[in-house]
C-alpha positions as CSV (number, residue, x, y, z in Angstrom):
1,M,20.2,-23.6,69.3
2,S,21.5,-20.5,67.5
3,K,22.2,-22.7,64.5
4,I,18.7,-24.0,64.5
5,I,17.1,-20.5,64.8
6,Y,19.5,-19.3,61.9
7,S,18.6,-22.3,59.7
8,K,14.9,-21.5,60.3
9,R,15.3,-17.9,59.4
10,T,17.3,-18.8,56.3
11,A,14.7,-21.2,55.2
12,L,11.8,-18.5,55.7
13,L,13.9,-16.0,53.8
14,L,14.3,-18.4,50.9
15,S,10.8,-19.4,51.0
16,I,9.8,-15.7,50.8
17,I,12.2,-15.1,47.9
18,M,10.9,-18.1,46.0
19,F,7.3,-17.1,46.6
20,T,8.0,-13.6,45.4
21,V,9.8,-14.9,42.3
22,F,7.1,-17.4,41.6
23,S,4.5,-14.6,42.1
24,Q,6.2,-12.2,39.7
25,T,6.8,-14.9,37.1
26,K,3.0,-15.9,37.1
27,I,1.9,-12.2,36.8
28,Y,4.4,-11.7,34.0
29,A,3.1,-14.7,32.2
30,Q,-0.4,-13.5,32.7
31,D,0.5,-10.0,31.4
32,N,2.4,-11.6,28.4
33,S,-0.5,-13.8,27.5
34,K,-2.8,-10.5,27.2
35,D,-0.1,-9.2,24.7
36,I,-2.2,-9.8,21.5
37,Y,0.8,-8.5,19.3
38,K,3.7,-10.6,20.6
39,N,4.6,-13.3,18.2
40,A,1.4,-12.6,16.1
41,M,1.2,-12.9,12.1
42,T,-1.1,-11.6,9.6
43,F,-1.4,-13.0,6.1
44,G,-3.1,-11.8,2.9
45,I,-2.7,-10.4,-0.4
46,T,-1.1,-7.0,-1.7
47,H,-1.7,-4.8,-4.7
48,S,-0.5,-1.5,-5.7
49,F,-0.7,1.3,-8.2
50,N,2.6,2.3,-9.4
51,L,4.3,5.2,-11.1
52,T,7.5,3.7,-12.3
53,S,10.4,5.6,-13.8
54,I,14.1,5.2,-14.5
55,A,16.6,7.3,-12.9
56,G,20.2,7.8,-14.3
57,S,21.4,8.4,-17.8
58,F,22.0,6.8,-21.4
59,P,25.2,7.2,-22.9
60,D,25.4,10.5,-25.2
61,V,26.8,9.9,-28.7
62,Y,29.1,12.6,-30.2
63,A,30.7,12.5,-33.7
64,S,32.3,15.2,-35.9
65,N,28.9,16.3,-37.0
66,I,26.3,14.2,-35.2
67,S,25.1,14.2,-31.6
68,Q,22.5,11.8,-30.1
69,T,20.9,12.1,-26.6
70,T,18.3,10.1,-24.8
71,N,15.8,11.2,-22.1
72,M,12.9,10.0,-20.2
73,T,9.5,11.5,-21.5
74,A,7.1,9.9,-19.0
75,P,6.7,7.1,-16.3
76,R,4.7,4.1,-16.6
77,F,1.4,3.5,-14.8
78,T,1.4,-0.2,-13.6
79,L,-0.1,-2.5,-11.2
80,D,1.6,-5.1,-8.8
81,F,0.1,-8.2,-7.3
82,G,1.2,-10.7,-4.6
83,M,1.2,-12.0,-1.1
84,T,2.1,-10.3,2.1
85,T,2.7,-11.3,5.7
86,D,3.6,-9.5,9.0
87,Y,5.3,-11.0,11.9
88,Y,4.9,-8.9,15.1
89,I,7.7,-8.6,17.6
90,N,5.6,-6.6,19.9
91,E,2.9,-3.9,19.5
92,Q,5.4,-1.2,18.0
93,F,7.5,-3.6,15.7
94,S,6.8,-6.1,12.9
95,I,8.8,-7.7,10.1
96,Q,7.1,-7.3,6.7
97,F,7.6,-9.8,3.9
98,D,6.1,-9.6,0.4
99,A,6.3,-11.8,-2.8
100,V,4.8,-9.8,-5.7
101,F,4.7,-9.9,-9.6
102,T,5.9,-6.2,-10.5
103,Y,6.1,-4.1,-13.7
104,N,8.7,-1.5,-14.2
105,G,10.0,0.7,-17.0
106,A,9.5,4.2,-18.6
107,H,9.0,6.1,-21.9
108,F,11.9,7.6,-23.6
109,V,12.9,9.8,-26.6
110,S,16.3,9.7,-28.4
111,T,17.1,13.0,-30.4
112,R,19.6,12.7,-33.2
113,S,21.1,15.9,-34.5
114,V,23.0,16.3,-37.8
115,Y,25.0,19.4,-38.4
116,N,25.7,20.7,-41.8
117,E,26.1,23.8,-43.9
118,V,22.4,24.5,-43.9
119,G,21.9,24.0,-40.2
120,I,20.8,21.4,-37.8
121,I,18.5,18.4,-38.9
122,E,16.8,16.7,-35.9
123,T,15.0,13.3,-35.8
124,N,13.2,11.7,-32.7
125,Q,12.8,8.2,-32.0
126,W,10.3,7.3,-29.1
127,F,10.5,4.0,-27.4
128,T,9.5,2.2,-24.0
129,Y,11.4,0.0,-21.7
130,A,8.9,-2.7,-20.2
131,M,10.3,-5.1,-17.5
132,N,8.5,-7.7,-15.4
133,Y,10.0,-8.9,-12.2
134,F,9.3,-11.4,-9.3
135,K,10.1,-9.1,-6.3
136,F,10.7,-10.0,-2.7
137,P,10.7,-7.0,-0.3
138,L,11.7,-7.5,3.3
139,A,11.1,-4.6,5.8
140,V,10.8,-3.5,9.3
141,S,7.5,-1.8,10.2
142,F,7.4,0.7,13.3
143,Y,4.0,1.8,14.7
144,P,4.5,5.0,16.7
145,K,0.8,5.6,17.2
146,D,-2.3,3.8,16.8
147,K,-3.0,3.1,13.1
148,L,0.1,4.8,12.0
149,Y,3.0,3.0,10.6
150,L,6.5,3.7,9.0
151,T,8.5,1.1,7.2
152,A,11.8,0.7,5.7
153,G,13.9,-2.3,4.3
154,G,15.2,-3.6,1.0
155,Y,14.2,-5.9,-1.9
156,F,15.5,-8.5,-4.2
157,A,14.1,-9.1,-7.7
158,T,14.5,-11.6,-10.5
159,L,13.7,-10.6,-14.0
160,L,10.9,-12.4,-15.9
161,H,10.6,-10.5,-19.1
162,S,12.0,-7.5,-20.9
163,R,11.0,-5.8,-24.1
164,K,11.9,-2.6,-25.8
165,Y,8.8,-1.1,-27.7
166,E,9.2,1.3,-30.5
167,Y,6.8,4.3,-30.4
168,W,5.5,3.5,-26.9
169,Y,3.4,0.3,-27.5
170,N,3.8,-0.5,-31.1
171,L,3.8,-4.1,-31.7
172,D,7.4,-3.7,-33.0
173,S,9.5,-4.8,-30.1
174,K,12.8,-6.5,-29.3
175,P,14.5,-7.7,-26.1
176,I,16.5,-5.1,-24.0
177,N,20.2,-5.7,-24.7
178,N,22.5,-6.7,-21.8
179,I,19.9,-6.5,-19.0
180,N,20.7,-7.9,-15.6
181,N,18.6,-10.7,-14.4
182,I,18.8,-9.5,-10.9
183,D,17.8,-6.3,-9.3
184,Y,18.0,-5.0,-5.7
185,G,17.7,-1.9,-3.8
186,M,15.8,-0.2,-0.9
187,E,12.2,0.7,0.2
188,F,10.6,2.9,2.6
189,G,7.2,4.3,3.2
190,M,4.4,5.0,5.5
191,G,0.6,4.5,5.9
192,F,-2.2,3.5,8.1
193,N,-2.7,0.0,9.9
194,L,-6.3,-1.0,10.1
195,P,-7.8,-4.4,11.3
196,Y,-8.3,-5.7,7.9
197,L,-6.3,-3.4,5.8
198,K,-2.7,-1.9,5.8
199,I,-2.6,1.0,3.2
200,G,0.2,3.5,2.5
201,F,2.6,5.2,0.2
202,Q,6.0,3.6,-0.6
203,Y,9.1,4.4,-2.7
204,S,11.7,2.1,-4.0
205,Y,15.1,2.7,-5.6
206,G,17.4,0.1,-7.4
207,F,21.1,0.5,-6.2
208,D,22.6,-1.1,-9.3
209,S,22.0,-0.2,-13.0
210,F,19.9,-2.9,-14.7
211,I,21.8,-2.5,-17.9
212,N,25.2,-4.5,-17.7
213,D,27.2,-2.1,-19.4
214,P,29.6,0.7,-18.0
215,N,28.3,3.3,-20.4
216,Y,24.7,2.9,-18.9
217,D,23.7,4.2,-15.6
218,L,20.0,3.3,-15.3
219,H,18.0,2.4,-12.0
220,H,14.5,1.6,-11.2
221,S,12.6,4.4,-9.3
222,V,9.0,3.6,-8.2
223,F,6.3,5.4,-6.2
224,Q,3.5,3.3,-5.1
225,V,0.1,3.4,-3.4
226,V,-0.1,0.0,-1.8
227,A,-2.9,-2.0,-0.1
228,R,-2.3,-5.0,2.0
229,W,-5.4,-6.9,2.7
230,K,-5.3,-9.2,5.8
231,F,-7.3,-12.3,5.2
232,Y,-5.9,-13.8,8.4
233,S,-4.7,-12.2,11.6
234,D,-3.7,-13.5,15.0
235,I,-4.1,-10.0,16.3
236,R,-8.0,-10.0,15.4
237,D,-8.5,-13.5,16.8
238,R,-6.7,-12.7,20.1
239,S,-8.6,-9.4,20.3
240,R,-12.0,-11.3,20.0
241,S,-10.9,-14.1,22.6
242,N,-9.9,-11.4,25.3
243,K,-13.2,-9.7,25.2
């Protein structure tokens, strides 16, 4: 008799546990279905206004009575254009991937000094490094507050075209010697995340010298104002359906 009572109590306890687990699972599923950010995606185009410069140094030339130094005189103002997508892990984190056509480079002057009995004779030569890349940035975006985001990650770029222009953009140009076909580095930034637009400031820096010569130490350094237009957004669609 006691065994029967014990079995009934066990069955009742198991039923209560199963009912509780089922109820909590159902509640969790309902709550999870209301999370408009989980596994959501946005897709659109991106473009930016860039201030591109080159960090590092050219090799200095010294001889018995001759010296030559090269310095950057001004950055380039360029534009980027491409595609962008965000994959949301939850409301606070997303993985951002871009594929863009980008312009890099800067303006320089080489100063050649010749020392003789009369004094110093200096001659200047101005030139521009201009490079185009297909660039693939991958970053994690963090949203600490509504409409605010912070982002950090890296990029990989493949060279499309490079030229050295004499006297800034004179037609006299030639390929840049010993340039690497691959560039990679870091990116980080911040901005505002709006329903149809993600806009912010961004900085990127190349880890490796883009000239394949141990005497050169030249790295891409780019400040950007970036706009990412969201043509498609799961978040917007889910927000409308939940109203």
